[in-house]
N, C-alpha and C positions, 0 to 999 in steps of 0.2 A: 350474779347469783341469787336470788334473795333469802330470807329465813327458810321460806318452805321448802325450797329447792336443797337447801342445807341439810335440813331435817331428814329428806327423802333419799339423799345420799347417803345420810348418816345410817340410817334404819337400813339401807340397802347393803352397806357395806358391812355393818353388825349382824345383819340375818346371814350374809355370807359366814362369816366366823363364827355363828351360832350353827350353823351344818357343821362346819369343821369339829366344832367343840363337840356336837352332838356324836359325832361318828368318833372322838375320843375318848367318850365316856362320860358328857355332861350328863346331868340329871333329867333335861328336858330340852326338846328343840328350841325353847324360848327363855334359854338362860344361858348366860355366857360368864365363865371365869373372868374377873376382872383383870389380873395377872397372872392367867395358866393356874389351874386348879392346885395343885404344890402351893405357889406362892400364895394365892388366895385365900386358902386354908389355913396358912403360916398366919398372916395379918387379921384373920380373925373377922374376913368379908364374906358377904353373902352374893352370890352369884349375882352378877347383874341382868334386870330385867329390861328387855330394849320396848317390850311392848307400853303403848302408850296407857296414862293412868285411866283408870275406869271412872274414878271418883269424882276429878272435875277434868273440863276440857283445858285444852293448852293455854288459851289466853285467861282464863279464870284461873289456874295454876299460877303463872307466871302473875298478874296482878293482886295476887294472895300475898307474894314474898315480900317482908320487912328486910330490906337488904341496908346492914350498918357496914361504913369502911372503918378500917382499922380494929379491925376485931377478928380474933381466932379463937376457935373450940378448944377447950381443955381434954385433950385426946382420952388420956387414961382417966381421969376423974369420971369423964364422960361415960366411957365403956364402963366403967366399975359402977354406975348407976344404971348400968342396962342400956345403954345407946348401943347401935349397931352401924359399924364403918359399912357402907355398903358396895362403894367402888372408887377407884383414884383413875381420871382421866386426862391427858392433855389437854386443853382447850387455847383458842385465841382470845376470849373476852369472858367477862363476867358474864353477861348476857347469854352468851353458847354456855356457860355453866350452870346457870338458872335453868334454862330451857332442857337441859339434858337431865337435871335433877325432876322437872315437871314429867319429863318421859321414863323417867325411873321408879318400877313401882317402890313403894314406900319410903320415897325420899322425902322428905319434909324438912330438911337443914343441907345448905352447901357452904362450902369454904374456898372461896376462890385463891390461889397465891398468885399476886399479881407482880412478883418482884423479876419475872421473865417473862420471854415469848418464845414459844408458849406458855400460858401459865397453869398450873396444876388447880383441877378441881377435886375437890374432895365431897364424896355424898354421905350422907348419915340418914339415918331413922332413930329420932327424939321423941316421938310422940307426943302429942296436944300441946301445946305454948302453957296452957295451965296445969301441966303435969310431963313438964321437959325434964329428960333424963342427961340433958347436955347442960354442961357451964362453958362459960366463953370469958374471954380475958382481953384486955386491949392489946393490940400487937401490929406495927407499922406493914403496910406491903399486903395486907391479906383483907379481903371483904366477907360478911357472912350474911346468908338469907336464911331465914325463918320464915316457913310456911303459916299464915294464921289465917285458915278459911273463915274462923269465926267475925275478924275485923272485917271481910269481904263481906260475908252475909249480913250482918247489921248493916253495913256503908247502905248496900243494896235496899234493906228495908226503910232504912231513914230515906232514902230516892225517890222509892216507891208510896212512903205515905206524904212526902212534901209534894208529890206530885198531883194527890188529890186536891192540892190549894185552888 
């Protein structure tokens, strides 16, 4: 199964769960509680929006992440600064975590725990890199991805200008 098939399958499965969550009291059909309404609220997590991001297409989003190995978010410091934990999901690869972040409303930082299989994907909303509400530190077996659309847009402008030669 290719990556598109996995995404379609994931969205289909999550859509079924969304319908169940909706009938169980979720706030809207497009939202899921990451670990059940009570558990998600207790962890300070927002409902996971399954719908694809509207601000970036999937490939642009994927290409706009700066991924660093052996780095982890300082969760409590970041939350005190205003960062929001959006969801936690078990996934097989860092690339799957990155794509899930791109498909999750407001996700601009992910942390992938690589110690076990499946790994754990933590998704956060930290704000733009120039005003990030997240702090990081070194830690083996974790990777962190930070969305930086500015870099991607500036790279594209540079390529457009160079093509005029």
